[in-house]
C-alpha positions in Angstrom: 0.0 -0.1 0.0 1.3 3.4 -1.1 -1.3 5.5 0.8 -2.6 7.0 -2.4 -6.1 8.2 -2.0 -8.9 6.9 -4.2 -10.9 9.5 -6.4 -13.5 9.9 -3.7 -10.9 10.4 -1.1 -9.1 13.1 -3.1 -12.6 14.7 -3.6 -13.3 14.6 0.1 -10.0 16.0 1.0 -10.2 18.8 -1.3 -13.8 19.6 -0.1 -12.6 19.8 3.3 -9.4 21.9 2.3 -11.0 24.3 0.0 -14.4 24.9 1.7 -13.4 28.0 3.5 -12.2 29.5 0.6 -15.7 29.6 -0.9 -17.2 30.5 2.4 -19.0 27.1 3.0 -19.4 25.0 6.1 -19.6 21.2 5.3 -19.8 18.5 8.2 -18.9 14.9 7.6 -22.4 13.8 6.7 -22.9 16.3 4.0 -19.4 15.7 2.7 -19.9 12.0 2.3 -23.6 12.6 0.5 -21.5 15.0 -1.8 -19.1 12.1 -2.4 -21.8 9.9 -3.1 -23.0 12.5 -5.7 -19.1 12.8 -7.2 -19.3 9.0 -7.5 -22.5 9.2 -9.6 -21.2 11.8 -12.0 -18.1 9.8 -12.5 -20.0 6.6 -13.0 -22.2 8.1 -15.6 -20.1 10.6 -17.3 -18.3 8.5 -19.9 -21.5 7.7 -21.6 -23.5 11.2 -21.0 -20.6 13.9 -20.9 -22.2 15.6 -18.0 -19.2 17.9 -17.1 -15.8 18.3 -18.8 -13.0 15.7 -17.8 -11.4 17.0 -14.6 -9.7 15.9 -11.6 -11.5 14.9 -8.4 -9.9 18.4 -6.8 -11.1 20.3 -9.8 -14.6 18.9 -9.6 -14.9 19.7 -5.8 -13.9 23.4 -6.5 -15.1 24.1 -9.9 -18.5 22.2 -9.5 -19.5 21.7 -5.9 -18.1 24.3 -4.0 -18.8 26.9 -6.8 -22.6 25.8 -6.7 -22.6 26.3 -3.1 -22.0 30.0 -3.3 -25.6 30.1 -4.1 -26.6 28.7 -0.8 -26.1 32.0 1.3 -28.5 33.8 -1.2 -31.4 31.4 -0.8 -34.0 31.9 1.7 -34.9 29.2 4.6 -37.4 26.8 3.3 -37.4 28.4 -0.3 -38.4 26.6 -3.5 -36.1 27.3 -6.4 -36.0 26.0 -10.0 -32.8 25.0 -11.8 -32.7 25.8 -15.6 -30.6 23.6 -17.7 -29.7 21.5 -14.7 -27.4 19.0 -16.8 -25.3 17.3 -14.1 -27.4 18.6 -11.4 -25.3 21.8 -10.8 -26.0 24.0 -8.8 -29.1 22.4 -7.8 -28.0 19.0 -6.2 -25.3 20.3 -4.2 -27.5 22.7 -2.9 -30.3 20.4 -1.9 -27.5 18.2 -0.2 -26.3 21.1 1.7 -29.8 22.4 2.8 -32.3 20.1 4.0 -35.1 23.1 4.0 -34.7 23.5 0.4 -37.3 22.3 -2.5 -36.5 22.5 -6.0 -37.7 21.6 -9.8 -34.8 20.5 -12.3 -35.2 21.7 -15.8 -33.2 19.7 -18.3 -34.4 19.2 -21.9 -32.1 16.3 -22.9 -33.8 13.1 -21.9 -30.8 11.2 -21.2 -29.4 13.7 -18.9 -32.9 13.9 -17.3 -32.7 10.1 -16.7 -29.3 10.7 -14.8 -30.9 13.4 -12.6 -33.8 11.2 -11.6 -31.2 8.5 -10.3 -29.3 10.9 -8.6 -32.3 12.3 -6.9 -33.3 8.9 -5.8 -29.6 7.5 -4.7 -29.2 10.8 -2.8 -32.6 10.6 -1.1 -33.6 14.0 -2.4 -36.8 12.9 -4.5 -39.1 13.9 -1.7 -37.9 17.4 -1.9 -37.0 17.8 -5.7 -38.4 16.8 -9.2 -37.1 16.8 -12.7 -39.0 18.3 -15.7 -37.7 17.0 -18.7 -38.4 19.8 -21.0 -37.1 23.1 -22.4 -37.7 25.8 -20.0 -40.2 27.5 -22.4 -42.4 24.4 -22.2 -42.6 24.2 -18.4 -45.2 26.1 -16.9 -43.8 29.4 -15.6 -42.6 28.8 -11.9 -44.0 29.8 -8.6 -40.5 29.8 -7.0 -38.7 31.9 -4.7 -35.6 31.8 -6.8 -34.0 30.6 -10.2 -30.6 29.3 -10.6 -28.6 28.6 -13.8 -25.0 27.8 -14.6 -24.0 25.9 -17.3 -26.5 26.8 -20.2 -25.3 26.8 -23.8 -25.6 30.3 -25.3 -26.5 31.6 -22.0 -26.5 35.5 -22.9 -28.6 34.9 -25.9 -31.1 32.8 -23.9 -31.2 35.3 -21.2 -34.0 37.3 -22.2 -36.1 34.6 -22.6 -35.3 33.3 -19.3 -36.1 36.7 -17.8 -39.4 36.7 -19.3 -40.4 33.3 -18.5 -39.4 33.8 -14.8 -40.9 37.2 -14.3 -42.5 36.3 -11.3 -39.6 34.9 -9.5 -38.0 37.3 -7.2 -34.4 36.3 -7.0 -32.0 35.0 -10.0 -28.9 33.2 -9.2 -26.9 33.1 -12.6 -23.2 31.7 -12.9 -21.1 32.9 -15.8 -18.7 35.4 -17.3 -18.7 39.1 -17.3 -20.4 39.0 -20.8 -23.4 37.6 -18.9 -23.2 40.6 -16.5 -23.1 43.0 -19.6 -26.1 41.2 -20.9 -28.2 41.6 -17.5 -27.1 45.4 -17.9 -28.4 45.5 -21.0 -31.5 44.1 -20.0 -32.0 46.7 -17.5 -31.6 44.2 -14.6 -29.8 45.5 -11.4 -27.7 42.8 -10.1 -24.7 42.0 -7.5 -21.5 40.3 -8.9 -19.8 37.8 -6.5 -16.4 36.8 -7.8 -16.1 33.2 -7.9 -12.9 32.4 -5.5 -10.0 31.2 -7.2 -11.2 32.6 -10.6 -10.6 35.8 -12.5 -13.2 35.3 -14.9 -16.4 33.5 -13.2 -19.1 35.4 -11.5 -22.2 34.5 -9.5 -24.7 37.0 -10.6 -27.5 37.8 -7.9 -30.5 39.5 -9.4 -33.2 41.0 -6.9 -36.5 42.0 -8.7 
């Protein structure tokens, strides 16, 4: 034995070591459930390309801890809708970390929707979350406290449609580069730009209507 950590061990070590940098507090139980999620994504990723290939440490920081930046902007007992959920980011880490939250995960690609349903079941989240396997435009406008969106393609082009569709949602939490912030300004939206730790180009844009 050379003492080398398993991929899950590397992921957990990175979560524990870097959580403070992202302003996130994670107990051992939450880290264990996030480890289950990491293993699920890793098992399905070769077939579905849920996320770009990366090391366990990169997955911990770039995907999970970045997603958890959103939780401090989501009120207690809130329901949120996650548009273009894909691998379940940021929705699943937020649901794991906050047991008071409920969510609808909107994902138009059927294969990814199958993964999301499996992940919700395996992580025992399906009592608080469901998957809508449709384009967001075909889903009834949400009665939600918050909307999240992280990795949707052509985000700046689709943004006006998302803003119109979610007109009744008071808080939007949108991850992206500064081009997204410029488009929000062009659309007349007031927002707070929170820089993602360890990144020069990524932000969490907090829009409050």
